[in-house]
C-alpha positions as CSV (number, residue, x, y, z in Angstrom):
1,M,11.8,-6.4,20.8
2,E,8.1,-6.3,21.1
3,I,7.7,-7.5,17.5
4,L,10.1,-10.4,18.1
5,E,8.1,-11.3,21.2
6,Y,4.8,-11.2,19.3
7,G,6.3,-13.4,16.6
8,R,7.5,-15.9,19.2
9,K,4.1,-16.0,21.0
10,H,2.3,-16.6,17.7
11,D,4.8,-19.0,16.2
12,L,5.6,-16.6,13.4
13,K,9.0,-16.7,11.6
14,I,10.2,-13.1,11.2
15,K,12.3,-13.0,8.1
16,D,13.3,-9.4,7.9
17,F,13.1,-6.0,9.6
18,I,13.0,-2.6,8.0
19,D,14.0,-0.2,10.8
20,I,13.1,3.4,10.0
21,E,13.7,6.4,12.1
22,I,12.3,9.1,9.9
23,S,9.2,11.3,10.1
24,S,6.0,10.0,8.5
25,R,5.8,13.4,6.8
26,E,8.6,12.4,4.4
27,N,7.6,10.8,1.1
28,K,7.1,7.1,0.6
29,K,10.5,6.5,-0.9
30,Q,12.3,8.2,2.0
31,R,10.2,6.2,4.4
32,R,11.1,3.0,2.5
33,I,7.5,2.0,2.0
34,E,8.1,1.0,-1.6
35,E,11.0,-1.2,-0.5
36,L,8.7,-2.8,2.1
37,L,5.9,-3.4,-0.4
38,E,8.4,-5.1,-2.8
39,K,9.4,-7.6,-0.2
40,L,5.8,-8.6,0.6
41,H,4.4,-11.7,-1.0
42,A,1.1,-13.5,-0.9
43,G,0.6,-15.0,2.6
44,N,3.1,-12.7,4.3
45,I,2.1,-10.9,7.5
46,L,3.2,-7.3,8.0
47,I,3.8,-6.3,11.6
48,I,4.4,-2.6,12.4
49,S,5.1,-1.0,15.7
50,E,2.7,1.9,15.0
51,L,0.1,2.5,12.3
52,S,1.5,6.1,12.0
53,R,4.8,4.6,10.7
54,L,3.0,3.2,7.7
55,G,1.3,6.4,6.5
56,R,0.8,10.1,7.1
57,S,-3.0,9.8,7.1
58,T,-5.8,7.3,7.3
59,S,-6.3,7.5,3.5
60,E,-2.6,6.9,2.8
61,V,-2.7,3.8,5.1
62,I,-5.8,2.5,3.3
63,D,-4.1,3.1,0.0
64,I,-1.1,1.1,1.1
65,V,-3.2,-1.7,2.5
66,N,-5.2,-1.8,-0.8
67,E,-1.9,-1.9,-2.7
68,T,-0.8,-5.0,-0.8
69,E,-4.1,-6.8,-1.6
70,G,-3.5,-6.6,-5.3
């Protein structure tokens, strides 16, 4: 609900949600990170509830961010 409220306050159209209730210790496929990255296009904004949901470590999060910039 907080993400929807953030989108409303900032006039963002939220197109899709990927709701995941799995440990960040699982691999990227099980966490659906690859699915997420495939859906992102230039100009999209990714909003996550917790940074820890994106990666298991700071370096993994940085790798994912770098991957989205390419």
